[in-house]
C-alpha positions as CSV (number, residue, x, y, z in Angstrom):
1,M,0.0,0.0,0.0
2,P,1.5,3.4,-1.0
3,K,2.0,5.9,1.8
4,D,-0.1,9.0,1.8
5,Q,1.9,12.2,2.4
6,S,-0.9,14.0,4.2
7,T,-1.3,11.1,6.6
8,E,2.4,11.1,7.3
9,D,2.4,14.8,7.9
10,R,-0.5,14.5,10.3
11,I,1.4,11.8,12.2
12,K,4.6,14.0,12.4
13,D,2.6,17.1,13.6
14,A,0.8,15.0,16.2
15,A,4.1,13.5,17.4
16,K,5.7,17.0,17.8
17,S,2.8,18.0,20.0
18,I,3.0,14.9,22.1
19,F,6.7,15.0,22.4
20,V,6.5,18.6,23.7
21,Q,3.8,17.8,26.1
22,K,5.1,14.5,27.5
23,G,8.8,14.4,26.6
24,Y,10.3,11.6,24.6
25,A,10.2,9.0,27.4
26,G,6.6,9.9,28.3
27,A,5.2,9.9,24.7
28,R,3.2,6.8,23.6
29,M,2.5,5.7,20.1
30,Q,-1.2,5.3,20.9
31,E,-1.4,8.9,22.1
32,I,0.3,10.0,18.8
33,A,-2.2,8.0,16.8
34,E,-5.1,9.6,18.6
35,E,-3.6,13.1,18.3
36,A,-3.3,12.4,14.5
37,G,-7.0,12.2,14.1
38,G,-7.7,8.8,15.6
39,I,-5.8,6.7,13.1
40,N,-5.3,3.1,14.2
41,K,-2.0,2.0,15.7
42,A,-1.4,-0.5,13.0
43,L,-1.5,2.3,10.4
44,L,0.8,4.4,12.5
45,H,3.3,1.5,12.6
46,Y,3.0,1.2,8.9
47,Y,4.4,4.7,8.5
48,F,6.8,4.6,11.4
49,R,7.9,1.2,12.8
50,S,8.9,2.7,16.2
51,K,8.8,5.9,18.3
52,D,12.5,6.2,17.8
53,Q,12.2,6.2,14.0
54,L,9.4,8.8,14.2
55,F,11.5,10.9,16.5
56,E,14.5,10.7,14.2
57,K,12.5,11.6,11.1
58,I,11.2,14.8,12.7
59,F,14.6,15.7,14.1
60,E,16.3,15.4,10.7
61,E,13.6,17.4,8.9
62,V,13.7,20.2,11.5
63,F,17.5,20.5,11.3
64,Q,17.5,20.4,7.5
65,E,15.1,23.3,7.6
66,I,16.8,25.4,10.3
67,M,20.6,24.9,9.8
68,P,20.8,26.6,6.3
69,K,18.8,29.6,7.6
70,L,21.2,30.2,10.5
71,N,24.2,29.7,8.2
72,A,22.7,32.3,5.7
73,V,22.4,34.8,8.5
74,L,26.0,34.4,9.5
75,N,27.1,34.9,5.9
76,L,25.3,38.3,5.7
77,E,27.3,41.4,5.1
78,G,27.5,43.7,8.1
79,S,29.2,44.3,11.4
80,V,29.6,41.5,14.0
81,L,26.9,43.0,16.2
82,E,24.5,43.1,13.2
83,K,25.2,39.5,12.5
84,I,24.7,38.5,16.1
85,D,21.4,40.5,16.1
86,A,20.2,38.6,13.0
87,F,21.3,35.3,14.4
88,V,19.3,35.9,17.6
89,D,16.2,36.9,15.7
90,E,16.4,33.8,13.4
91,Y,17.2,31.4,16.3
92,I,14.3,32.6,18.5
93,S,11.9,32.7,15.6
94,N,12.8,29.1,14.7
95,I,12.5,27.8,18.3
96,R,9.1,29.5,18.6
97,R,7.9,27.7,15.4
98,H,9.4,24.4,16.6
99,P,9.2,24.3,20.4
100,H,10.2,20.6,20.3
101,I,13.7,21.4,19.1
102,P,15.3,21.8,22.6
103,L,13.7,18.5,23.6
104,F,15.1,16.8,20.5
105,V,18.6,18.1,21.2
106,I,18.6,17.2,24.9
107,H,17.3,13.7,24.2
108,E,19.9,13.1,21.4
109,L,22.8,14.4,23.5
110,S,21.8,12.3,26.5
111,Q,21.1,9.1,24.5
112,N,23.4,9.2,21.5
113,P,25.9,12.1,21.8
114,D,28.3,10.7,19.2
115,R,25.6,10.1,16.7
116,F,24.1,13.5,17.3
117,V,27.4,15.2,16.7
118,Q,28.0,13.2,13.6
119,K,24.5,14.0,12.3
120,V,24.8,17.7,12.9
121,T,28.3,18.1,11.6
122,A,27.4,16.2,8.4
123,N,24.7,18.7,7.6
124,P,25.8,20.7,4.6
125,G,24.0,23.8,5.9
126,L,25.8,23.7,9.3
127,P,26.3,27.3,10.5
128,N,29.9,28.5,10.1
129,V,30.6,29.3,13.7
130,A,34.3,29.3,13.2
131,R,34.0,32.2,10.8
132,L,31.9,34.1,13.3
133,M,34.5,33.5,16.0
134,M,37.2,34.9,13.7
135,E,35.1,38.0,12.9
136,I,34.5,38.6,16.6
137,M,38.2,38.4,17.3
138,E,39.0,40.8,14.4
139,A,36.3,43.3,15.7
140,M,38.0,43.2,19.1
141,E,41.4,43.9,17.6
142,R,39.9,46.9,15.8
143,K,38.5,48.1,19.2
144,E,35.0,48.0,17.7
145,I,33.7,45.8,20.6
146,R,35.0,45.1,24.0
147,T,37.4,42.2,24.6
148,F,35.5,39.0,25.3
149,V,36.4,35.3,24.9
150,P,34.5,34.6,21.7
151,M,33.4,31.1,22.7
152,H,32.0,32.4,26.0
153,L,30.1,34.9,24.0
154,F,28.7,32.3,21.6
155,M,27.7,30.0,24.5
156,N,26.0,32.9,26.3
157,I,24.0,33.7,23.1
158,L,22.8,30.1,22.7
159,S,22.0,29.8,26.4
160,M,19.9,33.0,26.5
161,C,18.0,31.9,23.4
162,V,17.4,28.2,24.4
163,F,17.0,28.1,28.2
164,P,13.6,29.8,28.5
165,F,12.1,27.2,26.1
166,V,13.8,24.3,27.9
167,A,12.8,25.5,31.3
168,R,9.3,26.9,30.4
169,P,7.3,24.5,32.7
170,I,9.3,25.3,35.8
171,I,9.6,29.1,35.0
172,Q,5.8,29.3,34.5
173,S,5.2,27.3,37.6
174,V,7.4,29.3,40.0
175,T,6.4,32.7,38.6
176,Q,2.7,31.7,38.2
177,M,2.7,32.9,34.6
178,D,-0.1,31.9,32.3
179,D,0.4,31.0,28.6
180,L,-0.8,34.4,27.4
181,N,1.8,36.3,29.4
182,W,4.5,33.8,28.5
183,D,3.8,34.3,24.8
184,Q,3.9,38.1,25.3
185,M,7.2,37.8,27.1
186,M,8.6,35.6,24.3
187,D,7.5,38.3,21.8
188,D,10.1,40.5,23.5
189,R,12.8,37.8,24.1
190,A,15.0,38.4,21.0
191,E,15.0,42.2,21.7
192,M,16.0,41.7,25.3
193,I,18.8,39.3,24.3
194,K,20.2,41.8,21.8
195,R,20.1,44.6,24.2
196,F,22.0,42.6,26.8
197,I,24.7,41.6,24.2
198,H,25.0,45.2,23.0
199,A,25.4,46.4,26.6
200,A,28.1,43.8,27.2
201,L,30.1,44.5,24.0
202,E,29.6,48.0,22.8
203,V,32.6,50.3,23.4
204,E,31.6,53.5,25.3
């Protein structure tokens, strides 16, 4: 029996939702089948033999979509701060569209770190971070920005972008923040990160 693309897409969309709600370990194929419009479990297994295969398929598609976009941003003309601003905007935008990304990354790093690194580095659209590091160092030498260890800067940027999405449940719980206020805060998140970076790097 030929596979129907619309059914496969429904399954993947349902799986993303369940993975975000329950985590990888807590997700069940039966729940995914029900979320996909009540398809039977046998049909789900016809498209994806296991939860791991389904997870891997979504993971690969998301990374193939996002990596080239981030790389394109880093290849733009402009100053280092302009590139960092564009990177933050693109990164936050992508995570908001795909809130399951942090879950995928954490799961892969905890379960299959070597495979994850191999998979990411084999992606032809992998962002050229080494080039950004070099441009940051050159900007420092020209006294355009303050002296800062480039790798610390890069890790700080990633952390500020990703952590709120990873820790969303606990943040909302301890601050008693509802979903509406959370979404409003995330609307401002990229701008807040950029302000923080500019304050840390701009030469007075």
